C-alpha positions in Angstrom: -54.9 -4.2 -19.2 -55.3 -1.1 -17.1 -58.8 0.1 -16.3 -59.4 3.8 -16.3 -59.7 5.2 -12.8 -59.9 8.6 -11.1 -56.3 8.3 -9.8 -54.7 8.1 -13.2 -53.6 11.4 -14.6 -55.4 13.1 -17.5 -57.8 10.5 -18.9 -60.5 10.6 -16.2 -61.2 13.8 -14.4 -64.2 14.8 -12.2 -66.1 11.8 -13.3 -65.8 12.5 -17.0 -63.5 11.4 -19.8 -61.3 14.3 -21.0 -59.8 15.1 -24.4 -56.3 13.8 -24.7 -55.2 14.0 -28.3 -52.2 16.3 -28.7 -52.0 18.6 -31.7 -48.7 18.8 -33.7 -46.9 22.1 -33.4 -46.2 22.3 -37.1 -48.6 22.0 -40.1 -47.6 18.5 -41.1 -50.0 16.2 -43.0 -52.0 13.7 -41.0 -55.7 12.6 -41.0 -58.2 15.2 -39.9 -61.3 13.0 -40.2 -63.1 10.4 -38.1 -62.9 10.0 -34.3 -60.0 10.9 -32.1 -57.9 8.0 -30.8 -58.5 8.9 -27.2 -62.3 8.6 -27.8 -62.0 5.0 -28.9 -59.6 4.1 -26.1 -62.0 5.7 -23.6 -65.0 3.7 -25.1 -63.0 0.5 -24.3 -62.0 1.8 -20.9 -58.3 1.6 -21.8 -55.3 3.6 -20.6 -52.2 4.2 -22.7 -49.2 5.1 -20.6 -45.5 4.3 -20.3 -44.0 1.4 -18.5 -40.4 1.7 -17.1 -38.4 1.9 -20.4 -35.4 -0.4 -21.2 -34.9 0.6 -24.8 -34.0 3.7 -26.8 -35.2 4.1 -30.3 -32.7 6.6 -31.8 -33.1 8.5 -35.1 -29.5 9.3 -36.2 -30.6 11.6 -39.0 -32.9 12.0 -42.0 -30.2 11.5 -44.6 -30.9 8.5 -46.8 -29.8 7.2 -50.1 -33.4 6.4 -50.9 -36.7 8.4 -50.9 -39.4 5.8 -50.4 -43.1 6.7 -51.0 -44.2 5.2 -47.7 -41.5 6.9 -45.6 -43.0 8.7 -42.6 -39.6 10.4 -41.9 -39.6 12.1 -45.3 -36.0 10.9 -45.5 -33.9 11.4 -48.6 -30.5 12.2 -50.2 -30.9 15.9 -49.7 -31.7 15.9 -46.0 -29.1 17.6 -43.8 -30.4 16.6 -40.3 -27.6 14.5 -38.7 -26.9 13.6 -35.1 -23.6 15.0 -33.8 -21.0 13.1 -31.8 -21.5 15.4 -28.9 -25.2 14.4 -28.8 -24.3 10.8 -29.0 -21.9 11.1 -26.1 -24.7 12.6 -24.0 -27.0 9.7 -24.9 -24.3 7.2 -24.0 -23.8 8.8 -20.6 -27.6 8.8 -19.9 -28.0 5.2 -21.2 -25.3 3.9 -18.9 -26.9 5.6 -15.8 -30.3 4.4 -16.8 -29.2 0.8 -17.4 -30.7 0.8 -20.9 -30.6 -2.7 -22.4 -31.4 -2.2 -26.1 -31.0 0.5 -28.8 -33.0 0.6 -32.0 -31.0 2.7 -34.5 -33.0 4.4 -37.3 -32.8 7.1 -39.9 -32.9 7.9 -42.8 -30.2 5.4 -43.3 -28.5 5.4 -39.9 -25.2 4.1 -41.4 -24.8 7.4 -43.3 -24.2 9.2 -40.1 -20.4 9.7 -40.0 -20.3 8.7 -36.3 -22.5 5.6 -36.7 -19.8 2.9 -36.3 -18.1 4.6 -33.3 -21.5 5.1 -31.7 -22.4 1.4 -32.1 -19.0 0.3 -30.6 -19.6 2.5 -27.6 -23.1 1.0 -27.1 -21.7 -2.5 -27.3 -19.1 -1.6 -24.6 -22.1 -0.7 -22.4 -23.6 -4.2 -23.0 -26.5 -2.7 -25.0 -28.0 -4.9 -27.7 -28.3 -3.1 -31.1 -30.9 -3.3 -33.8 -30.1 -1.4 -37.0 -32.8 -0.5 -39.5 -30.9 -1.2 -42.7 -32.4 -0.5 -46.1 -29.9 -3.1 -47.7 -29.0 -0.9 -50.6 -26.8 1.2 -48.3 -24.3 -1.7 -48.4 -23.4 -0.5 -51.9 -22.9 3.2 -51.1 -19.4 4.7 -51.4 -17.5 4.1 -48.2 -19.8 1.3 -47.0 -18.2 -1.6 -49.0 -17.2 -3.4 -45.8 -20.4 -2.6 -43.9 -21.9 -6.1 -44.1 -18.7 -7.7 -42.6 -18.6 -4.9 -40.0 -22.1 -5.8 -38.9 -21.4 -9.5 -38.8 -18.3 -9.1 -36.6 -20.4 -7.2 -34.0 -23.4 -9.5 -34.3 -25.7 -6.5 -34.7 -29.3 -7.5 -35.4 -30.5 -6.2 -38.8 -34.1 -5.2 -39.7 -34.2 -4.7 -43.4 -37.0 -3.3 -45.5 -38.1 -5.4 -48.5 -41.7 -4.3 -49.1 -42.3 -7.2 -51.5 -40.6 -10.2 -53.1 -41.2 -9.0 -56.7 -39.2 -6.4 -58.6 -42.0 -4.2 -59.9 -43.6 -3.7 -56.5 -40.3 -2.9 -54.7 -39.1 -0.5 -57.4 -42.5 1.2 -57.5 -42.2 2.0 -53.7 -38.5 2.6 -53.4 -37.0 3.5 -56.8 -35.7 1.8 -60.0 -33.0 -0.8 -59.4 -33.6 -1.0 -55.6 -34.9 -4.6 -55.9 -31.8 -5.9 -57.6 -29.5 -4.2 -55.1 -31.7 -5.5 -52.2 -31.4 -9.1 -53.5 -27.7 -8.9 -53.9 -27.4 -7.4 -50.5 -29.4 -10.1 -48.9 -27.3 -12.8 -50.6 -24.2 -11.1 -49.3 -25.6 -11.1 -45.8 -26.6 -14.7 -46.1 -23.1 -15.6 -47.1 -21.8 -14.1 -43.9 -24.3 -16.1 -41.8 -27.1 -13.6 -41.4 -30.5 -15.3 -41.4 -28.8 -18.7 -40.9 -26.7 -18.3 -37.7 -28.9 -17.8 -34.6 -26.4 -15.0 -33.5 -26.9 -13.1 -36.8 -30.5 -12.1 -36.9 -31.9 -10.8 -40.2 -35.5 -9.8 -40.2 -37.3 -8.4 -43.3 -40.0 -5.8 -43.2 -43.1 -5.8 -45.4 -45.0 -2.5 -46.0 -48.2 -2.5 -48.0 -47.9 -0.9 -51.4 -51.1 1.1 -51.1 -54.0 2.1 -48.9 -54.6 -1.3 -47.4 -53.7 -3.3 -44.3 -51.0 -6.0 -44.4 -52.1 -9.5 -44.9 -51.7 -12.1 -42.1 -48.0 -12.0 -41.1 -47.5 -15.8 -40.8 -48.9 -16.6 -44.3 -47.0 -13.7 -45.8 -43.8 -14.9 -44.2 -44.4 -18.3 -45.8 -44.8 -16.7 -49.2 -41.6 -14.6 -48.7 -39.6 -17.7 -47.7 -40.8 -19.7 -50.8 -40.3 -16.9 -53.3 -37.0 -15.6 -52.0 -35.7 -19.2 -51.4 -36.8 -20.7 -54.7 -35.8 -17.7 -56.9 -32.7 -16.3 -55.1 -31.6 -18.9 -52.5 -32.2 -16.3 -49.8 -33.2 -17.1 -46.2 -34.0 -14.8 -43.3 -34.9 -15.0 -39.6 -38.5 -13.6 -39.6 -40.8 -11.3 -41.4 -42.3 -8.2 -39.8 -45.5 -6.8 -41.3 -45.9 -3.1 -40.6 -48.8 -0.9 -41.4 -48.2 2.3 -43.2 -49.0 5.2 -40.9 -50.9 8.1 -42.7 -48.5 11.0 -42.0 -46.0 13.0 -44.0 -45.0 11.6 -47.4 -47.5 8.7 -47.3 -50.3 11.0 -46.2 -49.5 13.4 -49.1 -49.8 10.5 -51.5 -53.1 9.4 -50.0 -54.5 12.9 -50.2 -53.3 13.4 -53.7 -55.1 10.2 -54.8 -58.2 11.1 -52.8 -57.7 8.1 -50.5 -56.8 9.7 -47.2 -60.3 9.7 -45.7 -61.0 6.1 -46.8 -57.7 4.9 -45.5 -58.4 6.5 -42.1 -61.8 4.9 -42.0 -60.2 1.6 -42.7 -57.8 2.0 -39.8 -60.6 3.1 -37.4 -63.0 0.4 -38.4 -60.4 -2.2 -37.8 -59.4 -1.0 -34.3 -58.3 -4.0 -32.2 -58.3 -3.3 -28.4 -56.1 -6.4 -28.0 -53.1 -4.6 -29.5 -53.0 -1.7 -27.0 -51.1 -3.5 -24.2 -48.3 -4.4 -26.6 -47.9 -1.0 -28.3 -44.2 -0.1 -28.7 -44.7 3.4 -27.3 -45.3 1.9 -23.9 -41.9 0.3 -23.5 -39.3 2.6 -25.2 -38.2 6.2 -25.4 -37.8 7.7 -28.9 -35.1 10.2 -29.7 -34.7 12.6 -32.6 -31.4 13.5 -34.2 -30.9 16.3 -31.6 -31.6 14.1 -28.6 -35.1 15.3 -27.9 -37.6 12.7 -26.5 -40.9 11.4 -27.9 -43.4 8.7 -27.3 -42.7 7.0 -30.7 -41.1 7.6 -34.0 -44.4 8.8 -35.6 -45.0 11.4 -32.9 -41.4 12.6 -33.4 -42.2 13.3 -37.1 -45.3 15.1 -36.1 -43.3 17.1 -33.6 -45.5 16.0 -30.6 -43.2 15.9 -27.5 -43.1 13.1 -25.1 -46.4 12.9 -23.2 -47.6 16.0 -25.0 -45.6 18.2 -22.6 -42.7 20.6 -23.1 -39.8 19.7 -25.4 -37.2 17.8 -23.4 -33.8 16.4 -24.1 -33.0 12.9 -23.0 -30.2 14.0 -20.6 -32.7 16.2 -18.8 -35.2 13.2 -18.3 -35.4 11.4 -15.0 -35.6 7.7 -15.9 -37.6 6.8 -12.8 -40.2 9.4 -13.6 -41.2 7.9 -17.0 -43.4 5.0 -15.9 -47.0 6.0 -15.5 -46.7 9.1 -17.8 -49.5 9.3 -20.4 -48.7 8.9 -24.0 -49.6 11.6 -26.4 -52.0 10.5 -29.1 -53.8 11.6 -32.3 -55.7 10.1 -35.2 -52.5 8.6 -36.8 -52.3 6.2 -33.8 -55.1 4.0 -35.3 -52.4 2.8 -37.7 -50.7 0.8 -34.9 -54.0 -0.7 -33.6 -55.7 -1.7 -36.8 -56.2 -5.4 -37.5 -53.4 -7.5 -36.0 -51.7 -4.3 -34.9 -48.4 -2.9 -36.0 -45.1 -1.8 -34.4 -41.4 -1.8 -35.3 -41.5 -5.4 -34.3 -44.4 -6.5 -36.6 -47.9 -7.5 -35.5 -49.1 -7.2 -31.9 -52.0 -9.6 -31.7 -53.4 -12.7 -33.4 
């Protein structure tokens, strides 16, 4: 872990800690109570800055066939934000020069971007390993009937949201009928070797159904394996437990239920300094559907540019200048450091 020192930019200046939290440029819902994230980092003498990135996390658009209650993207069937092929070509060119190793494709439902498959094929040509954030039900959308087979042929890693192993909880979060489609989709993926073949990774994602932290990931994974295996003969590679971040749609729901302040207090009171070194924002560059860069997907949705600076497009970014840059923070960052921690790859600490 990096100690704060006077040579590091922003956090320590003239012998005093300085304010670092970056305000969103638009009035988007997020917590406005409790301490700022930088204050807690400073109290632990911790820095939060970028390492040299080898991964791009790319939002291909906010269009989705679902409108989940916990969605921090506010994605849905009526969203029109879609990445163009021109933008994808610029990303591919930059990724080749920067020797990017991995791409994490998100949405919305990334598959609903009309250029999704071509983009994936071009990434594969560059030797870039792809993770696709698949909501499973998209396998049954019109025009996507061969999607599961297409994924398997390319050995693309799938990370699929299944917030619970019971129908009532899943449908309450994601909509009526989603559980049945999800089960059918997982069975289809299993039949193709996903979750069984080591080259066809199938990870499931758990999100809490309310204003609480995820239970221990290991014991939860055991429950998922037993319930899905016994009831539906479904297997998977691993389970990722991800904390709901209190912004946008989820923050609206918390505020409406009078739970936003209590939830933020829960996150702050469970701050775990041991998670900071593994935070995903340190190792990747996040992109929106127009190719602009951010420290993480949550900052993107709050319109906080990378390092809290000026809005920048990926192709204008110097890869060798990223390492050492500070990461913009605000109160929502406690969601990634509470308890065992949370990232797009699940927990961060024991």
